[in-house]
C-alpha positions as CSV (number, residue, x, y, z in Angstrom):
1,M,24.0,171.1,-156.7
2,R,26.2,168.1,-155.3
3,K,24.5,165.5,-157.4
4,L,25.2,167.0,-160.2
5,L,28.5,167.2,-159.7
6,V,28.7,163.3,-159.4
7,F,26.7,162.6,-162.6
8,L,28.7,164.9,-164.1
9,G,32.3,163.4,-162.7
10,L,30.8,159.8,-164.0
11,V,30.4,160.8,-167.5
12,F,34.0,162.1,-168.1
13,L,35.4,159.1,-166.3
14,V,33.2,156.3,-168.3
15,S,35.1,158.6,-171.6
16,G,38.6,158.3,-170.0
17,I,38.6,162.2,-169.3
18,S,39.0,163.3,-165.5
19,I,37.7,166.9,-164.6
20,G,38.1,168.4,-162.1
21,M,36.9,165.9,-158.8
22,I,34.3,163.8,-158.1
23,Y,32.3,163.1,-154.6
24,Q,32.2,159.5,-153.5
25,N,31.0,157.7,-150.0
26,H,32.1,161.4,-148.7
27,N,35.6,161.3,-150.3
28,V,37.7,163.6,-153.0
29,V,38.2,161.8,-155.7
30,K,40.6,164.6,-157.8
31,S,41.8,161.9,-160.2
32,V,41.7,158.7,-161.9
33,I,44.5,156.5,-163.2
34,Y,44.4,153.8,-165.3
35,V,47.2,150.3,-166.2
36,S,47.1,148.1,-167.5
37,T,49.5,145.1,-169.1
38,E,49.0,146.8,-173.0
39,G,49.0,150.2,-172.1
40,D,52.3,152.5,-171.9
41,D,54.3,154.4,-169.9
42,Q,54.3,157.4,-171.3
43,N,50.5,157.7,-172.1
44,P,48.4,160.3,-169.5
45,G,46.5,156.8,-167.6
46,T,43.1,157.5,-169.1
47,I,41.5,154.4,-169.8
48,D,41.7,154.8,-173.3
49,Q,45.5,155.1,-173.2
50,P,46.7,153.5,-169.8
51,L,49.6,153.3,-167.9
52,L,51.8,150.2,-168.6
53,S,53.6,149.4,-165.1
54,L,52.0,149.3,-161.1
55,K,55.3,152.0,-160.5
56,A,54.4,154.6,-162.7
57,A,50.5,154.8,-161.4
58,A,52.3,154.4,-157.7
59,D,54.2,156.9,-158.7
60,K,51.8,159.3,-160.1
61,A,48.8,158.8,-157.4
62,T,49.0,161.8,-155.1
63,S,45.7,162.2,-152.6
64,G,42.6,161.7,-154.0
65,T,43.1,159.5,-156.6
66,T,41.7,155.9,-157.8
67,V,44.3,154.0,-159.7
68,N,41.7,151.2,-161.5
69,I,44.2,148.4,-162.5
70,R,43.0,146.1,-165.4
71,G,42.9,142.3,-166.1
72,G,46.3,140.8,-166.5
73,I,49.8,139.8,-164.9
74,Y,51.5,142.6,-163.7
75,D,55.3,140.9,-163.1
76,E,56.8,143.9,-160.7
77,P,55.9,144.9,-156.7
78,L,53.3,147.7,-156.1
79,I,55.1,149.8,-153.6
80,I,53.3,152.7,-152.7
81,Q,55.0,156.3,-153.1
82,H,52.6,158.9,-151.3
83,D,49.9,160.2,-149.3
84,G,46.1,160.6,-148.8
85,T,43.9,162.4,-146.5
86,K,41.5,161.9,-144.8
87,N,39.1,163.4,-147.1
88,A,40.8,162.2,-150.8
89,P,42.7,159.1,-149.7
90,I,44.3,157.0,-152.7
91,F,42.7,153.7,-153.6
92,F,44.9,150.8,-155.6
93,Q,41.5,148.3,-157.1
94,S,40.7,145.8,-159.9
95,Y,38.6,147.8,-162.4
96,Q,35.0,146.5,-162.9
97,D,36.1,143.3,-160.8
98,E,38.5,142.2,-163.2
99,K,41.0,140.1,-162.1
100,V,44.5,141.6,-161.4
101,T,47.5,139.2,-160.0
102,I,50.6,140.8,-158.8
103,S,53.2,138.1,-159.2
104,G,57.2,137.1,-157.8
105,R,57.3,134.8,-160.7
106,K,59.8,136.4,-162.8
107,L,61.1,138.2,-159.7
108,E,65.0,137.6,-159.0
109,D,65.2,135.7,-155.4
110,D,68.2,137.8,-154.5
111,P,68.6,137.9,-150.3
112,E,66.8,140.9,-149.7
113,D,64.0,140.7,-147.8
114,I,61.1,141.7,-150.3
115,A,56.8,142.3,-150.2
116,L,55.0,142.1,-153.6
117,V,52.8,145.2,-152.2
118,E,54.5,147.6,-150.1
119,I,52.9,150.6,-147.8
120,D,55.7,152.0,-145.9
121,G,55.3,155.1,-144.4
122,H,52.3,156.0,-145.6
123,S,48.8,157.0,-145.1
124,Y,45.2,156.9,-146.4
125,I,45.8,153.8,-148.4
126,T,43.7,151.3,-149.8
127,V,44.2,147.9,-151.9
128,H,41.6,146.4,-152.8
129,G,40.8,143.1,-155.1
130,L,43.8,142.0,-155.9
131,T,46.2,138.7,-155.8
132,I,49.2,138.4,-155.0
133,E,51.1,135.4,-155.8
134,N,54.6,132.9,-156.6
135,L,57.0,134.7,-154.7
136,T,59.6,132.0,-153.5
137,T,62.6,131.8,-151.4
138,K,65.3,129.0,-151.0
139,H,67.6,131.8,-149.0
140,D,68.3,131.7,-145.0
141,Y,67.4,135.1,-143.9
142,K,65.6,136.8,-146.3
143,T,61.8,136.9,-145.8
144,N,58.6,136.7,-148.6
145,I,55.7,138.8,-148.3
146,G,52.4,139.4,-150.0
147,I,51.5,142.0,-148.4
148,L,53.5,144.5,-145.7
149,I,52.6,147.7,-144.1
150,T,55.5,149.2,-141.9
151,G,56.9,152.8,-141.0
152,N,54.8,155.3,-139.6
153,S,51.1,154.4,-141.5
154,H,47.8,154.9,-140.5
155,N,44.7,154.5,-142.1
156,I,45.5,152.0,-144.2
157,T,42.5,149.2,-145.2
158,L,43.1,146.2,-147.1
159,S,40.2,144.9,-148.5
160,N,38.5,141.8,-151.1
161,N,42.6,140.7,-151.3
162,T,43.8,136.8,-152.5
163,V,47.5,136.1,-151.2
164,Q,48.6,133.1,-152.1
165,D,51.8,130.9,-152.6
166,I,54.0,133.2,-150.9
167,S,56.7,131.0,-149.7
168,T,60.3,130.0,-148.0
169,T,61.7,126.2,-149.3
170,V,63.9,127.0,-146.2
171,I,64.2,124.9,-143.0
172,G,64.7,127.9,-139.9
173,G,63.0,130.6,-142.8
174,N,60.6,132.8,-142.6
175,A,57.4,134.2,-145.4
176,H,54.1,136.3,-144.8
177,G,50.6,136.6,-146.6
178,I,49.9,139.9,-144.8
179,A,52.2,141.5,-142.1
180,V,52.1,144.7,-140.2
181,Y,54.9,145.7,-139.0
182,G,55.4,148.7,-136.1
183,N,58.8,150.0,-136.2
184,E,57.3,153.2,-135.9
185,K,53.9,153.8,-134.8
186,I,50.8,152.1,-136.9
187,D,47.2,153.1,-136.3
188,T,44.0,152.8,-137.9
189,I,44.2,149.2,-139.9
190,D,41.2,147.7,-141.3
191,I,41.5,144.0,-143.1
192,Q,38.6,142.5,-144.3
193,H,37.4,140.1,-146.6
194,N,40.7,138.8,-147.4
195,T,41.6,135.2,-148.3
196,L,45.3,133.8,-147.9
197,T,45.6,130.2,-148.7
198,N,48.5,127.8,-149.8
199,L,51.0,129.4,-148.3
200,K,54.9,127.9,-146.6
201,L,55.7,129.9,-144.3
202,G,58.5,128.6,-142.4
203,L,59.2,130.3,-138.6
204,S,56.5,132.5,-139.5
205,E,52.6,133.9,-139.9
206,A,49.8,133.7,-142.6
207,L,48.4,137.1,-141.0
208,V,50.6,138.9,-138.2
209,I,50.3,142.1,-136.8
210,N,53.4,143.3,-134.8
211,G,55.2,145.3,-132.8
212,N,53.5,149.6,-132.2
213,V,50.5,149.0,-134.2
214,S,47.0,149.8,-132.1
215,N,43.2,150.3,-133.2
216,F,43.3,147.7,-136.0
217,S,40.4,145.5,-137.5
218,I,40.9,141.7,-138.9
219,K,37.6,140.7,-139.9
220,E,35.7,138.7,-142.0
221,N,38.6,136.8,-143.3
222,H,39.5,133.2,-145.1
223,I,42.6,131.6,-144.3
224,Y,43.2,128.2,-144.7
225,E,45.7,125.1,-145.9
226,T,48.6,127.5,-144.8
227,D,51.7,125.7,-142.3
228,N,51.9,127.6,-139.7
229,I,49.8,130.2,-137.6
230,A,47.0,131.5,-139.3
231,I,46.2,135.0,-137.4
232,D,49.4,136.1,-134.9
233,I,48.8,139.3,-132.5
234,I,52.8,139.4,-130.8
235,G,54.4,141.8,-129.1
236,Y,58.2,142.1,-127.6
237,E,60.2,140.7,-130.4
238,D,61.7,144.2,-130.6
239,T,59.6,145.5,-133.5
240,A,59.5,148.8,-132.1
241,N,62.0,151.3,-132.1
242,D,60.2,152.9,-129.1
243,T,60.9,149.5,-126.9
244,S,57.9,150.6,-124.3
245,Q,55.5,150.6,-127.3
246,D,56.7,147.5,-128.2
247,Y,53.6,145.2,-128.5
248,A,50.3,144.7,-130.9
249,R,47.1,146.5,-128.7
250,D,43.5,147.8,-128.7
251,G,42.7,145.5,-131.6
252,E,39.7,142.9,-133.0
253,V,40.0,139.9,-134.9
254,I,36.3,139.3,-135.6
255,G,34.2,136.8,-137.9
256,N,36.7,135.4,-139.7
257,T,37.1,131.5,-140.9
258,I,40.2,129.8,-139.7
259,H,40.8,126.4,-141.1
260,N,43.0,123.4,-142.1
261,N,46.2,125.3,-140.9
262,S,48.8,122.8,-139.7
263,S,52.2,122.8,-139.0
264,Y,52.9,118.5,-138.7
265,H,54.4,119.3,-142.0
266,N,56.6,122.3,-142.2
267,P,59.7,121.3,-142.7
268,S,60.8,124.1,-139.9
269,Y,58.8,122.0,-137.1
270,A,59.6,118.3,-137.1
271,K,55.8,117.2,-137.4
272,D,54.8,119.3,-134.2
273,Y,50.8,120.4,-133.9
274,S,51.9,123.7,-132.6
275,A,49.6,126.1,-135.6
276,G,47.1,127.8,-133.7
277,G,44.0,129.3,-135.3
278,I,44.3,132.4,-133.4
279,Y,47.1,133.6,-132.0
280,V,48.4,136.3,-129.7
281,D,51.5,136.1,-128.4
282,G,52.3,139.4,-126.4
283,G,49.0,141.6,-127.4
284,K,47.0,143.8,-125.1
285,H,43.2,144.7,-124.9
286,I,42.0,142.6,-128.1
287,T,38.9,141.3,-128.7
288,I,37.9,137.6,-130.2
289,K,34.9,137.0,-131.7
290,N,32.6,135.5,-133.4
291,N,35.2,133.6,-135.9
292,Q,34.5,129.7,-137.1
293,V,37.7,128.2,-135.6
294,Y,38.5,124.3,-137.0
295,Q,40.9,121.5,-138.3
296,N,44.1,123.8,-137.3
297,D,46.3,122.3,-134.8
298,I,45.1,124.6,-131.9
299,G,42.2,126.8,-132.0
300,I,42.8,129.6,-129.7
301,E,46.0,130.2,-127.7
302,A,46.6,133.7,-125.9
303,T,50.1,133.7,-124.2
304,S,53.4,135.7,-124.0
305,E,56.8,133.5,-125.5
306,H,58.3,136.3,-123.6
307,K,59.2,135.3,-119.3
308,D,57.7,138.3,-117.7
309,R,55.4,138.9,-119.7
310,S,51.7,138.3,-120.4
311,A,49.0,138.5,-123.4
312,E,46.4,140.6,-121.3
313,Y,43.0,141.9,-121.1
314,I,42.3,139.6,-123.9
315,K,38.2,138.8,-124.7
316,I,37.6,135.5,-126.2
317,L,34.0,135.4,-127.2
318,N,31.3,133.7,-128.9
319,N,33.5,131.7,-131.5
320,T,33.0,128.5,-132.2
321,V,35.8,126.2,-132.0
322,Y,35.8,122.4,-133.0
323,E,38.0,119.8,-134.3
324,N,41.3,121.6,-133.7
325,T,43.9,118.5,-133.2
326,Y,45.4,119.8,-130.0
327,T,43.2,121.6,-128.1
328,G,40.9,124.4,-128.8
329,I,41.2,126.9,-126.6
330,S,45.2,127.6,-125.3
331,I,46.2,130.4,-122.2
332,G,49.3,130.5,-120.3
333,G,53.3,130.1,-121.5
334,Y,54.1,126.1,-123.1
335,D,56.9,125.9,-120.5
336,A,58.2,127.7,-117.0
337,D,60.2,129.8,-119.7
338,R,57.5,131.3,-121.3
339,G,54.7,134.2,-120.0
340,G,51.3,133.7,-119.3
341,T,48.2,135.1,-119.5
342,T,46.0,137.5,-117.3
343,H,42.9,139.6,-116.4
344,S,41.2,137.9,-119.5
345,L,37.6,136.3,-120.4
346,I,36.3,133.5,-122.2
347,S,32.7,133.8,-122.6
348,K,30.0,132.0,-124.5
349,N,32.3,129.9,-126.7
350,I,31.3,126.3,-128.2
351,L,34.4,123.9,-128.3
352,T,33.1,120.8,-129.7
353,D,35.8,117.7,-130.3
354,N,38.9,119.5,-130.0
355,D,41.9,117.5,-129.2
356,T,40.9,115.4,-131.7
357,I,44.2,112.1,-131.3
358,G,45.0,111.8,-128.2
359,L,46.7,114.7,-127.1
360,E,45.7,115.8,-123.7
361,G,44.9,119.2,-125.0
362,G,41.1,119.2,-124.3
363,Q,38.8,121.6,-125.2
364,L,40.1,124.4,-122.7
365,L,43.8,124.0,-121.6
366,F,45.6,126.2,-118.9
367,Q,49.7,126.8,-119.2
368,Y,51.8,128.2,-117.3
369,Y,51.1,131.7,-115.6
370,T,47.8,132.2,-116.2
371,H,46.4,134.7,-113.5
372,S,42.7,136.6,-112.8
373,N,41.2,134.8,-115.7
374,T,37.5,134.3,-116.3
375,I,35.9,131.2,-117.3
376,E,31.9,131.9,-118.4
377,S,28.8,129.6,-120.1
378,N,31.4,128.3,-122.7
379,E,30.0,124.9,-123.4
380,M,31.9,122.2,-124.0
381,T,31.9,119.0,-125.7
382,A,34.7,116.3,-125.0
383,S,36.2,114.9,-128.6
384,S,36.9,110.2,-128.1
385,S,40.1,111.9,-125.0
386,G,37.3,112.4,-122.6
387,L,39.0,116.0,-121.6
388,F,37.2,118.9,-121.3
389,I,40.2,120.9,-119.7
390,S,43.5,120.1,-119.2
391,H,45.2,121.6,-116.0
392,E,48.9,120.3,-115.0
393,Y,50.4,122.8,-114.1
394,E,50.7,125.0,-110.1
395,G,50.9,128.1,-109.0
396,N,47.9,129.7,-111.7
397,T,45.8,132.3,-109.6
398,N,42.3,133.5,-109.6
399,T,40.6,131.7,-112.4
400,I,36.7,131.9,-112.1
401,F,34.7,129.4,-113.8
402,E,30.9,130.4,-114.1
403,N,28.1,128.9,-115.7
404,N,29.8,126.3,-118.3
405,K,28.4,123.7,-120.1
406,Y,29.8,120.2,-120.5
407,H,28.4,117.2,-122.9
408,L,29.8,113.8,-123.3
409,N,28.2,111.4,-125.5
410,E,25.3,114.1,-126.0
411,H,24.6,113.9,-122.6
412,I,25.5,117.6,-119.9
413,M,28.2,116.1,-117.0
């Protein structure tokens, strides 16, 4: 009987009519809405009579609704209005892989922060297969964002989207490709198979998890050619209303490809090589695994920028990290006024030809306040600098080195 319901539901949907419920991947789809640049908001939202605007679709998309967006350019933000449920989530997706672009090209550059896709305090939402682009600001205190998740949100999936050409032109300005800001509690966020590129970020990051955010997955994304940090997992920036929970935690960064991200030409950084491919700044219980990280300023970094705070219980495992300008993997704060890195594991990584211009970061860099960390079973091949491990700071304690291999001129040291 269940198979018959699926078959009948699909027949009616193809003809543009939604009758009753269908079942798909164990989720209840109560209705399907179509949006087209040739539609009309007075239409019923069928495939033959689609809606015109994303706003109208978002207003109508309650639990169990799939919004199929037809190809074209939509010069308006998508602002989610309703919650899905566990068994009846809400989907916003491109229809049959048609190219759907949400563009900021015609939006007025007023001083208020803006996101082209916004999920504020909603749950069980998927945004899939969209291109989000062309949002620029000249305002000092404005933050432009491609996709923003904030408020008391949970069970959000962002998949197969492209975020590009989001920018600030101001020294000291801010822009993000994807931002998850946990002012309230945010839980169960899945960011997978997205592409982020050509982002002018100012002091901000391409993909950021900040504040009271837990149980997140950043998996198999491609982030390249931005002018600051690619992925940043942050704590202690006074983002969360509950200060005791003001740090990202219990997350994974797995299988991403991250390359050619550098702050050197970013006007906010004055030719400084400081953009990390993956950066944990005060997060806890984070696993960074099986990533390809190359030709950034810094490959992977775990620390805290806030004094007396640390990145804690970070696992950096099985990553391939090569040809990054300053260093391959870095732990510890960059000066004595920062925090550090504790109870973390760096294991089975391949570090090759980092420290490409002789900045003395080597393949592995220790800075201030590193305590009780284990470095084991990594394989390091030095660049022309000849430096494997850079460790200039006194006061670091309880570091365990085991079974690491060191290569210079293709010979094991």
